C-alpha positions as CSV (number, residue, x, y, z in Angstrom):
1,M,-219.6,67.5,38.1
2,N,-216.6,66.5,36.1
3,V,-213.2,65.9,38.1
4,R,-212.0,69.0,36.9
5,T,-214.2,71.6,38.1
6,A,-214.0,69.8,41.3
7,T,-209.9,70.4,41.5
8,A,-210.3,74.6,40.4
9,L,-212.9,74.6,43.1
10,S,-210.7,72.8,45.7
11,A,-208.0,75.1,45.2
12,A,-210.0,78.2,45.6
13,L,-211.6,76.7,48.7
14,I,-207.5,76.1,49.3
15,C,-206.4,79.4,48.3
16,L,-209.0,81.3,50.5
17,A,-208.4,79.3,53.6
18,S,-204.8,80.2,53.5
19,R,-205.5,83.9,53.2
20,G,-204.6,83.7,57.2
21,A,-200.9,82.1,56.3
22,F,-200.6,85.5,54.2
23,G,-200.3,87.8,57.0
24,Q,-203.8,88.9,57.8
25,P,-205.0,88.6,60.8
26,V,-207.3,85.7,61.3
27,E,-209.2,85.8,64.6
28,I,-210.9,82.7,65.3
29,Q,-211.2,82.1,69.2
30,D,-214.3,82.1,71.1
31,P,-213.0,83.9,74.9
32,S,-216.5,82.9,76.1
33,G,-216.4,79.2,76.7
34,K,-219.9,79.1,75.3
35,P,-221.3,76.0,73.1
36,W,-222.4,77.0,69.6
37,W,-224.5,76.1,66.4
38,E,-223.0,76.3,63.1
39,A,-225.7,76.2,60.1
40,V,-223.6,73.6,57.2
41,V,-224.5,74.3,53.9
42,G,-222.7,70.9,51.8
43,P,-222.0,73.4,47.8
44,F,-220.6,70.0,46.3
45,A,-218.8,67.1,46.6
46,I,-217.0,64.6,44.8
47,H,-217.1,60.9,44.0
48,F,-213.4,58.9,43.2
49,S,-215.8,56.7,40.2
50,N,-217.6,58.6,37.3
51,E,-221.0,56.5,37.2
52,D,-223.9,58.0,35.1
53,E,-226.4,57.4,38.1
54,H,-224.6,59.9,40.0
55,T,-226.9,63.4,40.5
56,H,-225.7,66.7,42.8
57,V,-225.3,66.2,46.1
58,Y,-226.7,68.6,48.4
59,L,-226.4,69.3,51.4
60,L,-227.8,71.7,54.2
61,G,-227.3,70.8,58.4
62,L,-226.9,72.1,62.2
63,E,-224.5,71.5,64.2
64,R,-224.2,71.7,68.0
65,N,-220.6,72.3,68.9
66,Q,-219.2,72.3,73.1
67,P,-216.5,74.1,74.4
68,D,-214.8,70.6,75.4
69,G,-214.9,68.9,71.5
70,W,-217.9,67.3,71.6
71,I,-220.6,67.5,69.0
72,W,-223.4,66.8,67.5
73,G,-225.9,67.3,64.4
74,F,-228.2,66.5,61.9
75,S,-228.3,66.9,58.2
76,A,-230.6,66.6,55.2
77,F,-228.7,66.1,51.8
78,Q,-229.4,64.5,48.4
79,N,-227.7,61.5,48.1
80,S,-225.4,61.3,44.8
81,F,-228.6,58.5,43.4
82,G,-231.0,61.5,43.6
83,Q,-232.6,60.4,47.1
84,A,-234.2,62.4,49.8
85,S,-231.7,61.1,53.1
86,A,-230.3,61.5,56.2
87,Y,-227.6,62.0,59.1
88,A,-227.6,62.1,62.2
89,Y,-224.7,62.3,64.6
90,Y,-222.2,62.9,67.2
91,G,-218.7,63.2,67.2
92,Y,-215.4,65.2,69.0
93,R,-213.2,68.5,67.8
94,W,-210.2,68.6,68.0
95,E,-208.6,72.2,67.8
96,G,-205.2,73.5,66.8
97,L,-204.0,70.7,64.6
98,F,-200.4,71.2,63.4
99,G,-199.6,74.0,65.6
100,N,-202.1,76.4,63.7
101,P,-205.1,77.7,65.6
102,A,-207.1,77.9,62.6
103,I,-207.1,74.2,61.4
104,Y,-209.2,71.6,63.0
105,A,-210.7,68.0,62.8
106,K,-214.0,66.2,63.3
107,L,-214.8,62.5,63.4
108,S,-218.8,62.1,63.4
109,G,-220.6,59.1,63.4
110,G,-224.2,58.2,63.4
111,I,-227.2,57.2,61.8
112,I,-227.7,58.2,57.5
113,Y,-231.2,57.0,56.2
114,G,-232.5,56.9,52.8
115,Y,-229.9,54.8,50.9
116,K,-233.0,52.5,49.5
117,G,-233.9,49.9,46.8
118,E,-231.4,49.0,44.0
119,Y,-228.6,51.7,46.5
120,K,-229.4,49.9,49.7
121,D,-225.7,48.5,49.4
122,K,-224.1,51.8,49.4
123,V,-223.6,52.4,52.9
124,P,-222.7,50.2,55.2
125,F,-225.2,47.7,57.7
126,N,-228.2,48.9,55.7
127,H,-231.8,48.3,57.0
128,N,-234.7,49.1,55.7
129,G,-233.2,52.7,53.8
130,F,-231.4,53.4,57.6
131,G,-227.8,52.6,57.5
132,L,-224.3,53.5,59.5
133,G,-222.2,56.4,58.8
134,I,-218.5,56.7,59.9
135,I,-217.5,60.9,58.4
136,P,-213.8,62.2,59.3
137,A,-213.8,65.5,58.1
138,I,-210.5,68.2,58.6
139,G,-211.5,72.3,58.1
140,Y,-210.1,75.5,58.3
141,R,-211.4,78.8,60.3
142,L,-211.4,81.9,58.3
143,T,-212.9,83.7,61.0
144,R,-214.7,83.5,64.3
145,A,-217.9,82.7,62.5
146,D,-216.7,81.5,58.9
147,A,-215.1,78.2,58.0
148,V,-214.5,75.9,55.4
149,Q,-214.4,71.9,55.8
150,V,-213.7,69.1,53.9
151,G,-214.9,65.4,54.3
152,A,-214.1,61.8,53.4
153,L,-217.1,59.7,52.4
154,G,-216.2,56.8,53.0
155,T,-214.8,54.7,50.0
156,A,-217.7,57.2,47.8
157,G,-216.0,60.8,47.8
158,L,-215.6,64.3,49.2
159,V,-218.2,66.4,50.6
160,F,-217.4,70.3,50.8
161,T,-218.7,72.2,53.1
162,Y,-219.7,76.0,54.6
163,N,-220.1,76.2,58.4
164,R,-221.1,79.3,59.8
165,R,-221.5,79.8,63.6
166,F,-223.9,81.6,65.7
């Protein structure tokens, strides 16, 4: 995906996410106080460098959210070099950033698997395909069940996801 297309898709996501700011109520609070699952779909990522070997990134994940902010989950993805990869993580979610109940931030850390061969140095502390990852993210909850999120992939790029609570 080229930078122009990624920029256009990013702008579209921001416009969609900002619909609550234009007078439409966004029902985002879950009064039950119970833990929930989120399905995570990452249809694309953008890279900060234009390497010819970069391929399209696909991501599918499942995340458990606790009412007190703690999260844990697993994502399977095709990395930027076409290798099947995975990320198992634990982290924390902060709700209501900037006084807006729809905006949240997450920080997760865990084990990444899949960067092998000539790409083993693309993740820190990689040993036999297993490495460490830390992903900060910011998201916007569109409804109680739907959110869009952007995660920083170190110095490599950004991943854009759609999260569906169930």
